[in-house]
SEVEXKE-438464 format. One record per residue: residue in three letters; z, y, x of N, C-alpha, C, O in turn; residue number from 1. Coordinates in Angstrom, 2 decimals. Each point is the difference from the previous one (the first is absolute). Example, Ala and Ser with C-alpha at 12.3 -4.5 7.8 and 13.67 -1.06 7.14 Angstrom:
+-----+---------+---------+---------+---------+----------+---------+---------+---------+---------+---------+---------+---------+-----+
|  aa |    n_up | n_north |  n_east |   ca_up | ca_north | ca_east |    c_up | c_north |  c_east |    o_up | o_north |  o_east |   i |
+-----+---------+---------+---------+---------+----------+---------+---------+---------+---------+---------+---------+---------+-----+
| ALA |    7.80 |   -5.69 |   13.19 |    0.00 |     1.19 |   -0.89 |    0.00 |    1.20 |    0.90 |    0.66 |   -0.02 |    1.04 |   1 |
| SER |   -1.38 |    1.07 |   -1.39 |    0.06 |     1.19 |    0.82 |    0.73 |    1.09 |   -0.77 |    0.17 |    1.11 |    0.51 |   2 |
+-----+---------+---------+---------+---------+----------+---------+---------+---------+---------+---------+---------+---------+-----+
END
This chain:
+-----+---------+---------+---------+---------+----------+---------+---------+---------+---------+---------+---------+---------+-----+
|  aa |    n_up | n_north |  n_east |   ca_up | ca_north | ca_east |    c_up | c_north |  c_east |    o_up | o_north |  o_east |   i |
+-----+---------+---------+---------+---------+----------+---------+---------+---------+---------+---------+---------+---------+-----+
| UNK |  -33.99 |   13.18 |    1.90 |    0.97 |    -0.77 |    0.26 |    1.22 |    0.61 |    0.28 |   -0.05 |    0.91 |    0.83 |   1 |
| UNK |    1.30 |   -1.22 |   -1.39 |    1.26 |     0.50 |    0.29 |    0.69 |   -0.79 |    1.27 |   -0.61 |   -0.89 |    0.59 |   2 |
| UNK |    1.64 |    1.21 |   -0.32 |    0.88 |    -0.56 |    0.93 |    0.46 |   -1.25 |   -0.47 |    0.11 |   -0.26 |   -1.20 |   3 |
| UNK |    0.16 |   -0.49 |    2.09 |    0.41 |    -1.57 |   -0.35 |    1.23 |   -0.01 |    0.49 |    0.48 |   -1.12 |    0.17 |   4 |
| UNK |    0.26 |    2.16 |    0.15 |    1.69 |    -0.20 |    0.26 |    0.67 |    0.25 |   -1.16 |   -0.27 |    0.95 |   -0.73 |   5 |
| UNK |    1.32 |   -1.94 |    0.45 |    1.07 |     0.36 |   -1.06 |    1.07 |    0.52 |    0.54 |    0.53 |    0.76 |   -0.82 |   6 |
| UNK |    0.14 |   -0.81 |    1.97 |    1.12 |     0.12 |    0.33 |   -0.08 |    1.18 |    0.79 |   -0.96 |    0.07 |    0.76 |   7 |
| UNK |    2.03 |    1.17 |   -0.81 |   -0.15 |     0.95 |    0.75 |    1.00 |    0.18 |    1.02 |    1.15 |    0.22 |   -0.38 |   8 |
| UNK |   -1.35 |   -0.26 |    1.44 |    0.76 |     0.20 |    1.09 |   -0.12 |    1.12 |    1.19 |    0.59 |    0.02 |    1.08 |   9 |
| UNK |   -1.33 |    0.70 |   -1.50 |   -0.66 |     1.20 |    0.74 |    1.68 |    1.06 |    0.51 |    1.17 |   -0.08 |   -0.37 |  10 |
| UNK |   -1.73 |    0.78 |    1.14 |    1.01 |     0.75 |    0.61 |    0.46 |    1.15 |   -0.95 |    1.10 |    0.54 |    0.05 |  11 |
| UNK |   -2.13 |   -0.25 |   -0.92 |    0.58 |     1.17 |   -0.88 |    0.38 |   -0.67 |   -1.25 |    0.12 |    0.74 |   -0.97 |  12 |
| UNK |    0.11 |   -2.22 |    0.78 |    0.52 |    -0.52 |   -1.30 |    1.56 |    0.67 |   -0.05 |    0.73 |   -0.29 |    0.94 |  13 |
| UNK |   -0.26 |    1.07 |   -1.89 |    1.30 |     0.33 |   -0.07 |    0.63 |    0.86 |    1.38 |    1.07 |   -0.19 |    0.58 |  14 |
| UNK |   -1.95 |    1.00 |   -0.37 |    0.54 |     0.74 |    1.08 |    1.54 |    0.50 |   -0.02 |    0.57 |    0.33 |   -1.04 |  15 |
| UNK |   -0.01 |   -0.31 |    2.26 |    1.56 |     0.38 |   -0.42 |   -0.03 |    0.70 |    1.67 |   -0.95 |   -0.08 |    0.78 |  16 |
| UNK |    2.25 |    0.74 |   -0.54 |    0.62 |     0.59 |    0.92 |    0.10 |   -1.15 |    1.03 |    0.32 |   -1.12 |   -0.41 |  17 |
| UNK |   -0.62 |    1.36 |    1.89 |    0.34 |    -0.95 |    1.04 |    1.34 |   -0.12 |    0.43 |    0.67 |    0.94 |    0.44 |  18 |
| UNK |   -0.27 |   -2.14 |   -0.59 |    1.48 |    -0.48 |    0.27 |    0.27 |   -0.01 |    1.45 |   -0.44 |   -0.80 |    0.82 |  19 |
| UNK |    1.31 |    1.90 |   -0.57 |    0.23 |     0.16 |    1.63 |    0.84 |   -1.16 |    0.57 |    0.45 |    0.24 |    1.12 |  20 |
| UNK |   -0.18 |   -1.31 |   -1.57 |    0.39 |    -1.38 |    0.50 |   -1.11 |   -0.55 |    0.49 |    0.22 |   -0.81 |    0.91 |  21 |
| UNK |   -1.47 |    0.99 |   -1.24 |   -1.25 |    -0.61 |    0.63 |    0.04 |    0.41 |    1.44 |   -0.40 |   -0.81 |    0.84 |  22 |
| UNK |    0.87 |    2.12 |   -0.42 |   -0.36 |     0.22 |    1.36 |    1.29 |   -0.69 |    0.78 |   -0.15 |   -0.22 |    1.20 |  23 |
| UNK |    1.40 |   -0.12 |   -1.81 |    1.02 |    -0.58 |    0.52 |   -0.54 |   -1.51 |    0.29 |    0.26 |   -0.53 |    1.08 |  24 |
| UNK |   -1.01 |   -0.12 |   -2.04 |   -0.45 |    -1.20 |    0.46 |   -1.05 |   -0.05 |    1.04 |   -0.12 |   -1.03 |    0.67 |  25 |
| UNK |   -0.62 |    2.01 |   -0.48 |   -0.93 |     0.14 |    0.89 |    0.57 |    0.28 |    1.53 |   -0.48 |   -0.58 |    0.98 |  26 |
| UNK |    1.57 |    1.56 |   -0.90 |    0.70 |    -0.14 |    0.95 |    0.93 |   -0.92 |    0.53 |    0.58 |    0.06 |    1.08 |  27 |
| UNK |   -0.50 |   -0.97 |   -2.03 |    0.92 |    -1.22 |    0.52 |   -1.13 |   -1.33 |    0.32 |    0.33 |   -1.16 |    0.25 |  28 |
| UNK |   -1.63 |    1.66 |   -0.32 |   -1.08 |    -0.79 |    0.71 |   -0.42 |   -1.06 |   -0.95 |   -0.33 |   -1.08 |    0.50 |  29 |
| UNK |    0.31 |    1.26 |   -2.13 |   -0.49 |    -0.84 |   -0.76 |   -1.76 |   -0.02 |   -0.03 |   -0.72 |    1.00 |   -0.12 |  30 |
| UNK |    0.34 |   -2.21 |    0.25 |   -1.38 |    -0.10 |    0.22 |   -0.99 |    0.86 |   -1.08 |    0.38 |    0.03 |   -1.17 |  31 |
| UNK |   -1.47 |    0.57 |    1.46 |   -0.74 |     0.58 |   -1.15 |   -0.14 |   -0.31 |   -1.38 |    0.28 |    0.79 |   -0.91 |  32 |
| UNK |   -0.78 |   -2.09 |    0.75 |   -0.37 |    -0.59 |   -1.16 |    1.57 |    0.09 |   -0.85 |    0.06 |    0.53 |   -1.11 |  33 |
| UNK |    1.06 |   -1.06 |    1.73 |    1.32 |     0.32 |   -0.87 |    0.20 |    1.28 |   -0.44 |    0.68 |    0.23 |   -1.00 |  34 |
| UNK |   -1.30 |    0.78 |    1.75 |    0.32 |     1.12 |   -0.42 |   -0.96 |    0.62 |   -1.14 |    0.37 |    0.79 |   -0.87 |  35 |
| UNK |   -1.58 |   -1.25 |    1.02 |   -0.72 |     0.28 |   -1.47 |    0.59 |   -0.67 |   -0.87 |    0.21 |    0.64 |   -1.03 |  36 |
| UNK |    0.29 |   -2.06 |    1.02 |    0.52 |    -0.65 |   -1.11 |    1.34 |    1.11 |   -0.28 |    0.14 |    0.43 |   -1.15 |  37 |
| UNK |    0.46 |   -0.15 |    1.84 |    1.31 |     0.79 |   -0.50 |   -0.53 |    1.33 |   -0.70 |    0.63 |    0.38 |   -0.98 |  38 |
| UNK |   -1.86 |    0.43 |    1.46 |   -0.19 |     1.40 |   -0.92 |   -0.79 |   -0.75 |   -1.20 |   -0.02 |    0.67 |   -1.03 |  39 |
| UNK |   -0.66 |   -1.93 |    0.95 |   -0.61 |    -0.33 |   -1.40 |    0.79 |   -0.27 |   -0.95 |   -0.15 |    0.45 |   -1.14 |  40 |
| UNK |    1.39 |   -1.45 |    1.61 |    0.94 |    -0.29 |   -0.89 |    1.22 |    0.76 |   -0.35 |    0.75 |   -0.26 |   -0.94 |  41 |
| UNK |   -0.62 |    1.23 |    1.81 |    1.26 |     0.77 |    0.24 |    1.13 |   -0.63 |    1.20 |   -0.07 |   -1.18 |    0.35 |  42 |
| UNK |    0.85 |    1.89 |    0.07 |    0.86 |    -0.61 |    0.90 |    1.21 |   -0.90 |   -0.55 |    0.45 |   -1.04 |    0.49 |  43 |
| UNK |   -0.05 |    1.67 |   -1.58 |    0.92 |    -0.90 |   -0.48 |   -0.40 |   -1.32 |   -0.34 |    0.77 |   -0.90 |    0.32 |  44 |
| UNK |   -1.79 |    0.63 |   -0.89 |   -0.52 |    -1.30 |   -0.21 |   -0.51 |   -0.61 |    1.11 |    0.00 |   -1.23 |   -0.09 |  45 |
| UNK |   -0.52 |    1.75 |    1.25 |   -0.40 |    -0.31 |    1.07 |    1.43 |   -0.54 |    0.54 |    0.05 |   -1.16 |    0.41 |  46 |
| UNK |    0.97 |    1.85 |   -0.41 |    1.28 |    -0.25 |    0.71 |    0.39 |   -1.39 |   -0.70 |    0.26 |   -1.00 |    0.66 |  47 |
| UNK |   -0.26 |    1.04 |   -2.10 |    0.67 |    -1.41 |   -0.52 |   -1.02 |   -1.23 |    0.42 |    0.40 |   -1.14 |    0.22 |  48 |
| UNK |   -1.96 |    1.59 |   -0.15 |   -0.60 |    -1.43 |    0.30 |    0.35 |   -0.11 |    1.42 |    0.25 |   -1.15 |    0.35 |  49 |
| UNK |   -0.18 |    1.83 |    0.35 |    0.47 |    -0.35 |    1.49 |    1.18 |   -0.78 |    0.08 |    0.12 |   -0.96 |    0.76 |  50 |
| UNK |    0.99 |    1.49 |   -1.78 |    1.48 |    -0.74 |    0.23 |   -0.34 |   -1.38 |   -0.59 |    0.63 |   -0.91 |    0.54 |  51 |
| UNK |   -1.46 |    0.55 |   -1.50 |   -0.34 |    -1.12 |   -0.41 |   -0.64 |   -0.80 |    0.93 |    0.53 |   -1.08 |    0.24 |  52 |
| UNK |   -1.63 |    1.39 |    0.38 |   -0.83 |    -0.77 |    0.86 |    1.08 |   -0.20 |    1.42 |   -0.32 |   -0.95 |    0.72 |  53 |
| UNK |    1.33 |    1.61 |   -0.33 |    0.81 |    -0.10 |    1.18 |    1.05 |   -1.16 |   -0.29 |    0.60 |   -0.69 |    0.83 |  54 |
| UNK |   -0.52 |    0.66 |   -2.10 |    0.98 |    -1.00 |   -0.53 |   -0.46 |   -1.44 |    0.30 |    0.76 |   -0.82 |    0.52 |  55 |
| UNK |   -2.05 |    0.53 |   -0.88 |   -0.23 |    -1.22 |    0.47 |   -0.02 |   -0.32 |    1.40 |   -0.83 |    0.40 |    0.82 |  56 |
| UNK |    1.96 |   -1.26 |   -0.61 |   -0.08 |    -0.30 |    1.73 |   -1.05 |   -0.86 |    0.45 |   -0.09 |   -0.01 |    1.22 |  57 |
| UNK |   -0.71 |   -0.69 |   -1.81 |   -1.08 |    -0.90 |    0.17 |   -1.02 |    1.26 |    0.67 |   -0.72 |   -0.32 |    0.95 |  58 |
| UNK |    0.69 |    1.33 |   -1.32 |   -1.22 |     1.14 |    0.28 |    0.67 |    0.68 |    1.22 |   -0.55 |    1.07 |    0.27 |  59 |
| UNK |    1.38 |   -1.32 |    0.38 |    0.49 |     0.83 |    1.01 |   -0.36 |   -0.69 |    1.52 |    0.55 |   -1.07 |    0.26 |  60 |
| UNK |   -1.33 |    1.59 |    0.60 |   -0.40 |    -0.76 |    1.10 |    1.07 |    0.41 |    0.93 |    0.77 |    0.94 |   -0.24 |  61 |
| UNK |   -0.72 |   -1.83 |    1.55 |    1.05 |     0.30 |    0.96 |    0.13 |    1.30 |    0.55 |    1.07 |    0.26 |    0.55 |  62 |
| UNK |   -1.96 |    0.63 |   -0.59 |    0.22 |     1.13 |    0.50 |    0.36 |    1.24 |   -0.73 |    0.10 |    1.15 |    0.42 |  63 |
| UNK |    0.14 |   -1.77 |   -1.90 |    0.64 |     0.96 |   -0.96 |   -0.76 |    0.42 |   -1.05 |    0.45 |    0.42 |   -1.06 |  64 |
| UNK |   -2.21 |   -0.59 |    1.49 |   -0.76 |     0.56 |   -1.07 |   -0.22 |   -0.80 |   -1.15 |    0.04 |   -1.23 |    0.03 |  65 |
| UNK |   -0.24 |    1.86 |   -0.99 |   -0.65 |    -0.90 |   -1.10 |   -1.10 |   -0.46 |    0.18 |   -0.87 |    0.73 |    0.49 |  66 |
| UNK |    0.60 |   -1.99 |   -0.79 |   -1.23 |    -0.73 |   -0.38 |   -0.33 |    0.25 |   -1.63 |    0.87 |   -0.16 |   -0.86 |  67 |
| UNK |   -1.96 |    0.50 |    0.62 |   -0.37 |     0.04 |   -1.57 |   -1.23 |   -0.78 |   -0.13 |   -1.04 |    0.58 |    0.30 |  68 |
| UNK |    0.96 |   -1.73 |   -0.68 |   -1.05 |    -0.82 |   -0.41 |   -0.45 |    0.33 |   -1.36 |    0.83 |   -0.42 |   -0.80 |  69 |
| UNK |   -1.80 |    1.01 |    0.21 |   -0.36 |     0.29 |   -0.90 |   -1.56 |    0.11 |   -0.22 |   -0.76 |    0.56 |    0.79 |  70 |
| UNK |    0.36 |   -1.24 |   -2.10 |   -1.53 |    -0.10 |    0.11 |   -0.76 |    1.12 |   -0.22 |    0.53 |    1.04 |   -0.41 |  71 |
| UNK |   -1.91 |   -1.14 |    0.67 |   -0.92 |     1.42 |    0.13 |   -0.01 |    0.45 |   -1.66 |    0.09 |   -0.78 |   -0.95 |  72 |
| UNK |   -0.22 |    2.09 |    0.88 |   -0.04 |     0.65 |   -1.48 |   -1.07 |   -0.67 |   -0.55 |    0.16 |   -0.28 |   -1.18 |  73 |
| UNK |   -1.53 |   -0.17 |    1.82 |   -1.16 |    -0.48 |   -0.71 |    0.33 |   -1.37 |   -0.68 |   -0.75 |   -0.44 |   -0.88 |  74 |
| UNK |    1.78 |   -0.17 |    1.24 |    0.93 |    -1.30 |   -0.78 |    0.09 |    0.16 |   -1.29 |   -0.50 |   -0.70 |   -0.88 |  75 |
| UNK |    1.47 |    2.09 |    0.71 |    0.52 |     0.36 |   -1.16 |   -1.37 |    0.62 |   -0.90 |   -0.04 |   -0.25 |   -1.21 |  76 |
| UNK |   -0.77 |    0.85 |    1.70 |   -1.28 |     0.44 |   -0.84 |   -1.05 |   -1.34 |   -0.43 |   -0.59 |   -0.18 |   -1.07 |  77 |
| UNK |    0.58 |   -0.52 |    2.07 |   -0.63 |    -1.41 |   -0.67 |    0.87 |   -0.90 |   -0.98 |   -0.49 |   -0.61 |   -0.95 |  78 |
| UNK |    1.45 |    0.60 |    1.18 |    0.95 |    -0.52 |   -1.16 |    0.01 |    0.52 |   -1.35 |    0.13 |   -0.69 |   -1.01 |  79 |
| UNK |   -0.29 |    2.18 |    1.04 |    0.06 |     0.67 |   -1.00 |   -1.39 |   -0.14 |   -0.68 |   -0.09 |   -0.08 |   -1.23 |  80 |
| UNK |   -0.95 |    0.05 |    2.02 |   -1.46 |     0.01 |   -0.74 |   -0.23 |   -1.32 |   -0.49 |   -0.82 |   -0.11 |   -0.92 |  81 |
| UNK |    1.53 |   -1.16 |    1.48 |   -0.11 |    -1.24 |   -0.38 |    0.64 |   -0.07 |   -1.52 |   -0.63 |   -0.51 |   -0.93 |  82 |
| UNK |    1.89 |    1.04 |    0.78 |    0.79 |     0.08 |   -1.35 |   -0.90 |    0.63 |   -0.90 |   -0.16 |   -0.53 |   -1.10 |  83 |
| UNK |   -0.43 |    1.54 |    1.38 |   -0.99 |     0.84 |   -0.78 |   -1.13 |   -0.76 |   -0.52 |   -0.44 |    0.19 |   -1.13 |  84 |
| UNK |   -0.18 |   -1.29 |    2.17 |   -1.12 |    -0.81 |   -0.38 |    0.29 |   -0.72 |   -0.90 |   -0.83 |   -0.18 |   -0.88 |  85 |
| UNK |    2.01 |   -0.42 |    0.82 |    0.79 |    -1.19 |   -0.77 |    0.12 |    0.54 |   -1.23 |   -0.40 |   -0.63 |   -0.98 |  86 |
| UNK |    0.93 |    1.81 |    0.87 |    0.29 |     0.83 |   -1.35 |   -1.30 |    0.27 |   -0.74 |   -0.04 |   -0.18 |   -1.21 |  87 |
| UNK |   -1.03 |    0.61 |    1.87 |   -1.13 |     0.20 |   -0.85 |   -0.52 |   -1.52 |   -0.24 |   -0.60 |   -0.18 |   -1.06 |  88 |
| UNK |    0.72 |   -0.72 |    1.74 |   -0.35 |    -1.52 |   -0.31 |    0.77 |   -0.21 |   -1.41 |   -0.58 |   -0.35 |   -1.03 |  89 |
| UNK |    1.81 |    0.60 |    1.12 |    0.72 |    -0.40 |   -1.20 |   -0.16 |    0.72 |   -1.13 |    0.60 |   -0.27 |   -1.04 |  90 |
| UNK |   -1.44 |    1.27 |    1.19 |   -0.59 |     0.84 |   -1.12 |   -1.20 |   -0.29 |   -0.49 |   -0.44 |    0.59 |   -0.98 |  91 |
| UNK |   -0.28 |   -1.62 |    1.67 |   -1.04 |    -0.55 |   -0.44 |   -1.37 |    0.57 |    0.79 |   -1.16 |   -0.39 |   -0.15 |  92 |
| UNK |    1.55 |    1.20 |    0.85 |   -1.15 |     0.62 |    0.94 |   -0.55 |   -1.13 |    1.03 |    0.73 |   -0.78 |    0.61 |  93 |
| UNK |   -2.14 |    0.83 |   -0.53 |   -0.88 |    -0.95 |    0.77 |    0.23 |    0.51 |    1.43 |    0.33 |    1.16 |    0.25 |  94 |
| UNK |   -0.54 |   -2.16 |    0.73 |   -0.25 |     0.57 |    1.38 |   -0.90 |    0.92 |    0.33 |    0.37 |    0.77 |    0.89 |  95 |
| UNK |   -1.70 |   -0.56 |   -1.42 |   -0.88 |     0.96 |    0.07 |    0.94 |    1.30 |   -0.66 |   -0.12 |    1.06 |    0.62 |  96 |
| UNK |    0.74 |   -1.07 |   -1.42 |    0.63 |     1.33 |   -0.82 |    1.15 |    0.49 |    1.40 |    0.09 |    1.07 |    0.59 |  97 |
| UNK |    0.43 |   -1.94 |   -0.46 |    1.33 |     0.42 |    0.90 |   -0.80 |    0.07 |    1.16 |    0.28 |    1.16 |    0.26 |  98 |
| UNK |   -0.85 |   -1.40 |    0.39 |   -0.89 |     0.35 |    1.22 |   -0.72 |    1.42 |    0.01 |   -0.28 |    0.57 |    1.06 |  99 |
| UNK |    0.00 |   -0.03 |   -2.34 |   -0.48 |     1.29 |    0.01 |    1.29 |    0.96 |   -0.40 |    0.00 |    1.16 |    0.42 | 100 |
| UNK |    1.05 |   -1.64 |   -1.19 |    1.05 |     0.68 |    0.23 |    0.63 |    0.18 |    1.17 |    0.39 |    1.13 |    0.29 | 101 |
| UNK |   -0.20 |   -2.09 |    0.49 |    0.41 |     0.23 |    1.46 |   -0.87 |    1.03 |    1.01 |    0.46 |    0.57 |    0.98 | 102 |
| UNK |   -1.57 |   -0.51 |   -1.38 |   -0.84 |     0.98 |    0.67 |    0.28 |    1.07 |   -0.36 |    0.27 |    0.80 |    0.89 | 103 |
| UNK |   -0.22 |   -0.38 |   -2.12 |    0.11 |     1.29 |   -0.74 |    1.47 |    0.79 |    0.16 |    0.19 |    1.20 |    0.24 | 104 |
| UNK |    0.75 |   -2.21 |   -0.44 |    1.35 |     0.49 |    0.03 |    0.56 |    0.10 |    1.33 |    0.73 |    0.94 |    0.31 | 105 |
| UNK |   -1.14 |   -2.15 |    0.70 |    0.92 |    -0.25 |    1.17 |   -0.97 |    0.29 |    1.17 |    0.37 |   -0.23 |    1.15 | 106 |
| UNK |   -1.61 |    0.73 |   -1.42 |   -1.34 |    -0.04 |    1.21 |    0.12 |   -1.42 |    0.81 |   -0.08 |   -0.10 |    1.22 | 107 |
| UNK |    0.24 |   -0.81 |   -2.00 |    0.16 |    -1.31 |    0.91 |   -1.24 |   -1.06 |   -0.57 |   -0.09 |   -0.46 |   -1.14 | 108 |
| UNK |   -0.70 |    0.26 |    2.15 |   -1.05 |    -1.15 |   -0.43 |    0.39 |   -1.17 |    0.36 |    0.12 |   -0.16 |    1.21 | 109 |
| UNK |    0.19 |   -0.98 |   -2.08 |    0.26 |    -0.94 |   -0.10 |   -0.96 |   -1.27 |   -0.54 |   -0.41 |    0.05 |   -1.16 | 110 |
| UNK |    0.17 |   -0.88 |    1.78 |   -0.89 |    -1.05 |   -0.51 |    0.53 |   -0.40 |   -1.36 |    1.15 |    0.25 |   -0.37 | 111 |
| UNK |   -2.27 |   -1.01 |   -0.52 |    0.48 |    -0.56 |   -0.94 |    0.72 |   -1.23 |    0.29 |    1.01 |   -0.35 |   -0.60 | 112 |
| UNK |   -1.53 |   -0.26 |    1.50 |    0.51 |    -1.38 |    0.71 |    1.53 |    0.26 |    0.20 |    0.85 |   -0.71 |   -0.54 | 113 |
| UNK |   -0.51 |    1.85 |    1.39 |    1.62 |     0.04 |    0.43 |    0.66 |    0.40 |   -1.23 |    1.11 |   -0.45 |   -0.26 | 114 |
| UNK |   -1.73 |    1.30 |   -0.55 |    0.84 |     0.45 |   -1.47 |    0.31 |   -1.40 |   -0.61 |    1.16 |   -0.19 |   -0.35 | 115 |
| UNK |   -2.09 |   -0.84 |    0.19 |    0.34 |    -1.24 |   -0.72 |    0.83 |   -0.69 |    0.71 |    0.85 |   -0.65 |   -0.61 | 116 |
| UNK |   -0.87 |    0.61 |    1.96 |    1.34 |    -0.84 |    0.88 |    1.14 |    0.72 |   -0.52 |    0.76 |   -0.73 |   -0.63 | 117 |
| UNK |   -0.44 |    1.82 |    0.69 |    1.22 |     0.79 |   -0.30 |    0.49 |   -0.41 |   -1.48 |    1.16 |   -0.27 |   -0.31 | 118 |
| UNK |   -2.26 |    0.26 |   -0.53 |    0.32 |    -0.18 |   -1.34 |    0.46 |   -1.80 |   -0.22 |    0.85 |   -0.46 |   -0.76 | 119 |
| UNK |   -1.61 |   -0.17 |    1.56 |    0.57 |    -1.67 |    0.01 |    1.22 |   -0.15 |    0.69 |    0.71 |   -0.94 |   -0.36 | 120 |
| UNK |   -0.25 |    1.81 |    1.43 |    1.15 |    -0.21 |    0.63 |    1.24 |   -0.01 |   -1.28 |    0.87 |   -0.87 |   -0.05 | 121 |
| UNK |   -0.96 |    1.78 |   -0.75 |    1.12 |     0.37 |   -0.61 |    0.15 |   -1.20 |   -1.17 |    0.95 |    0.01 |   -0.78 | 122 |
+-----+---------+---------+---------+---------+----------+---------+---------+---------+---------+---------+---------+---------+-----+
END
């Protein structure tokens, strides 16, 4: 059985030279997770994102830190999986076929009952 992941966000994806501004961000005390984001998307994109997030006054705490309310990544994956289920249903696939495709392609074991609920919600 092959790998069930479609997206490739690995450290080796599109390897580039390390941006020296990462060290500047580290020196100014940026948290580790934000340093990882800056390395993953590039410092210019990170700075643009930071500027946009900083412009939302509702996200700024009294002590000047940014409060970043964001749903967990699993929410996005579940949403995409549910759209895939709906798409397969619209193409005429029955819940047992959908269940097999989810297991084979996404390595997800979901009950036929749950698949049917997702289809009915649409």
